[in-house]
C-alpha positions, 0 to 999 in steps of 0.5 A, a space after each residue: 356756093 356761087 358766092 365763092 369766087 376765085 379771088 376769095 380762093 386765092 386769098 386765105 381762109 381763116 378759122 376764128 376760134 373762141 370760148 368765153 371762159 377758162 372752165 369752158 376751155 377745160 370742160 367743153 371739149 366737144 365745142 372746141 373740137 367742132 370749132 377746130 374741125 372748121 379748118 377741114 370745112 374750109 378746105 372742102 369749100 375750096 381753100 387750100 391755105 387755111 389759118 387758125 386763130 385761137 388766141 381768144 380761148 377763155 376770153 369773153 366776146 362782150 367787148 373786152 380786149 381780144 388779141 386774136 380778134 385784133 389779129 383777124 381784123 388786121 389781116 382783113 384790112 391787109 386784104 389776105 383773108 378771102 373768108 372768116 370761118 366760125 361756128 356761129 356768129 356769137 363766137 366772132 362777137 357778142 356786142 354790136 361795135 365788134 360785130 359791125 366793125 367786122 362787117 364793115 371791114 369785110 364789105 370793103 375788102 370783099 371778105 366772105 363770112 361763113 358759119 355752119 348755116 351758109 356762106 355770107 357776102 357783106 357786100 350784098 344788101 340781103 346777106 348784110 341784113 342777115 348778118 346784122 340780125 344775127 349779131 343783134 340776136 347774139 348780143 341780145 342772147 348774151 344779155 338775156 342769159 346774163 340777166 337770168 343768171 344774175 336774177 337767179 343768183 340774187 333770188 337765192 342770196 336774198 334767201 341766204 342760201 347762195 354760197 360760192 365758196 365757204 370761208 375757213 372755219 365753216 363747212 357746207 351743209 347740203 346746198 343751201 346752208 353752212 355750220 361751224 367746222 367740226 375740226 376743233 383745231 380749226 375752230 380754235 385757231 379762228 377764235 384765237 385770232 379774234 381773242 388776240 385782236 381784242 387784247 392787241 387792237 391791232 391787225 399788225 401786232 396780231 400778225 407779229 405775235 403769230 409769226 413770233 410764236 410760230 403759230 400757223 393758221 388754216 388755209 385753203 389749198 386745191 390739188 388733184 384730190 380737191 379742196 384741202 386744208 393746209 396750216 401755214 404761218 399767216 400773212 397780213 391780209 389773211 388776218 384781215 380778211 378774217 377780222 372783216 369777214 361778217 360770216 364770222 359774226 353769224 351773218 350772211 352777206 352777198 354783194 359786198 364787192 362790185 365792179 367798174 367799167 371804163 373805156 381804155 384804148 377804145 375797149 371796155 375794161 372791167 375792174 372787179 373786187 373794189 369794196 362797197 360800203 355796207 349800205 350798198 350791199 345787196 344782201 345782209 341777213 344777221 344771225 343767219 348761223 352760228 358765229 365765232 363772235 357777236 355782231 356788236 364785237 365785229 363792229 367794234 373790230 371794224 371800228 378799230 381797224 378803221 381808226 388804225 388806218 393813218 392814210 385813209 381817214 384824216 380823222 382817225 387816231 391811227 395805230 400805236 407807233 413807236 415814240 415817247 409821245 403819250 397822246 399821239 393820234 388823240 390830239 385835235 386842234 381846236 382852231 381848225 379841227 385837224 389832227 395834230 402830228 408829232 415831231 421828235 428831236 433831241 439827242 436820243 430822238 425822244 423829245 416829242 412836240 406836237 403841232 397842227 399843220 392847218 395854217 401851212 395847208 390853208 394859207 401857206 404860213 406858219 403851223 396853226 399851233 405848236 407846243 412841247 409834249 412833256 407837260 401835257 402828257 404828264 397832266 393827262 397821264 395824272 388824269 387817267 390814273 385818277 380815274 383808274 385808281 379804283 380799278 387798280 387791283 381788278 387790273 392786277 388780277 386781270 393781268 395775271 389772267 392775261 399772262 396765264 391765258 397767253 401761255 395756255 393759248 399757245 399750249 392749247 394750239 400745240 396740243 391740237 396740232 400734235 393730235 392732228 399730226 399723230 392722226 396723220 402718222 397713223 393714216 400714213 402707217 395704215 397706207 404703208 401697211 396696205 401696200 404690196 411690200 414687193 412693189 417698192 416704187 409705191 412702198 418707198 414713197 409711202 415710207 417717206 411719207 410716214 417718216 416726214 409725219 413721224 418728224 413733225 410729231 417729234 418736233 411738236 412733242 419737243 416744243 410742247 415739252 419745252 413750253 411745259 418746263 418753262 418757268 416763265 409761264 408760272 407766277 411766282 409768289 413774289 411776283 404776284 405780291 409785286 403785281 398786287 402792290 402796283 395794282 394798288 398804287 397805279 401811280 407807282 406802276 405808271 412811273 416805273 422804268 419798266 413800263 413801255 410807252 406802248 403800254 401807256 399809250 394803250 392804257 390811255 386809248 382805252 379810256 380816251 377817245 379824243 382831246 381837243 386842244 386850244 392855245 390861248 394866253 400861254 396856256 393849253 386849254 383841253 377838252 378830254 372826251 372819254 369813251 362813254 360820252 363824258 367830257 372834262 376840261 383841263 388847263 396845262 401851262 405852256 412854256 413861253 418862247 424859248 423855254 424848255 426843260 433843259 433851260 437854267 433856273 430863273 434864279 441862276 440867270 438873274 445871278 448871272 445878269 448881276 455877276 456879269 456886271 462884276 467879273 468875267 465869265 470864267 470867274 462867274 463859273 467859279 462863283 456858280 459852282 461854289 454856290 451849287 448852281 447847275 446847268 439846265 441839264 444838271 452839269 457844272 458851269 464852265 467858261 463857255 457855258 456861261 458865255 452861252 447863257 448870256 448870249 441866250 439871255 442878252 446879257 452883256 459881257 463884263 468890261 474891265 474897269 466897269 466897276 471902277 466907273 460905278 464906284 464899286 470896289 471888292 472885299 480885298 480892295 476895300 482892305 487895301 484902302 482901309 489898311 486892314 485884312 479882308 476878314 476885318 472888312 467882313 467883321 465890319 460888314 457883319 457888324 453894320 459899320 460898312 454898307 455892303 451887299 452880296 447877291 448869294 453865298 459865294 458871290 463877291 461883296 459889292 462895296 461902294 468906294 464913297 463909303 470907305 471915305 466916311 469917317 466913321 468907317 475909317 475910325 472903326 477900321 483904325 480901332 480894329 487895327 489898334 485892338 490886335 491881341 498882345 503877343 503871348 511871348 513874356 519877353 515881348 514888351 509893349 511900347 507905351 506912348 
């Protein structure tokens, strides 16, 4: 005790308290009492001012951030601490860096270190050596204990007998094995998740369907009575965990997650829970126990989930999305290998256009390739129908089965929920009957629980009755006949207005794995890779620049090109409407629409006097020159006596002014003018010359 000097007693004694885990804090109460009792020992040694630092309860001493230890070092550096009191050296630090930092600071300011074995002065070489050995032994002890524990866990895991927790749908059998949960409601709920994912092929769609149908899933909850099962509507991560956990495929897996260690602010930071690749798993034992699906189905589910992730893998197809583009996610550029994107435009935002951004990404220039989606969607759809047509009747029968099974799944789930709810009502009633009626504090609470269970049963019975009475679950003979008709003619089913784009996309993705597209010679050269490994080639015509589905017909553009040399836009619109010509959108022609068409196709506007300069006259002008009626001029043209041309019915006749000066034309016009029929009036006389 001679090491304790008045200068030490004049300062503060600090008792440092630490336990490594929260479980130790809650369970190892004797150790915590011993550490708090060190405050009395410090007073016995002569200190009147004793402080306790217990900020690090539940924190490891292996190098992670410890606010209590940082506070202790700050107090030592300020010269306010005369002694640091701890139950043993391992409480102060379990790593060499923290331990030697503490010794260095204590030696500089003359702070003592005290434990149950004695009092040490870090300024004395012998005490410093002894404290250094204690710190080294503490660090070594931690490493040995950790290594022994980990090796024991790994050895048990290699035998497939280590179960830290048990997934929903399984129960522990003894200490070394698991089996399917005997609760039928839990087992059928897990089976329903896998069945719906097989049908919808999307975790999000399964999640939305379960939430829409108000079908709860089991979840683990912990309370005063321990581990119990709660039923609640699922969240996305719950479904993702069920679909990706190999335990449901009958496999035992250990070491699927790992930890990363980094240095931040001079301290070790451990990040746990990141997922490893399957090749890096420490243990994988297939066919370890009874599963809810086969290993092949489990791997197919993982492949679908990975393929639906748009942002994680540039080679994935991505999940089904809204929009009219049939081949979204399936097209890959044959020039640079990147996946093509879809851009929607138009009045309703439904006009899809596929484009590759490879050129922009690689060179900062234009897009690699770009083309409209209507024609390629239509041609690929025809290819799909040709391969599906032999299976049309089978698909119709499968559709009937899916419709019936969807309602049956919900009905079965409600029946199991109702059965469990009735059991809970009986259990609550037995609890109420067993209590003393005079003990109203307990009886009132049990009566309340009984009433709550009865309300749940009533709601489930009402929902089940509504599902049973709903006629939508039954296939009427007319509906069944229409379904079989569509199955026999898949082209009719494909083009029906009621078929959604999502349904068409799902069908296409069921058959096609990927489509490689190249743009060559104003054509799209496709290589379709079908599921199963088969390939087929397809060539689709590509619109030239400026062409689109709303463009006017080529003959209409040619007609406007000729009419623009004879008349203004308003007259052209009248001619086109009389001829039955329409715009690309099926509308009639107006002056502004004709003007827009001319501007788009670089057709010059009509200039007054242009026909006269070319020596052309109209039908009315020719009639005035020949002094006959327009109908007479038409008869001359019909009989071949006057040369003229007309581009289409309703278009003006084009007559050369020079032809009107010909002698044969003038004589033919005079003859027709003189052959006018006589009057029918008998009093009318004919002048003879």
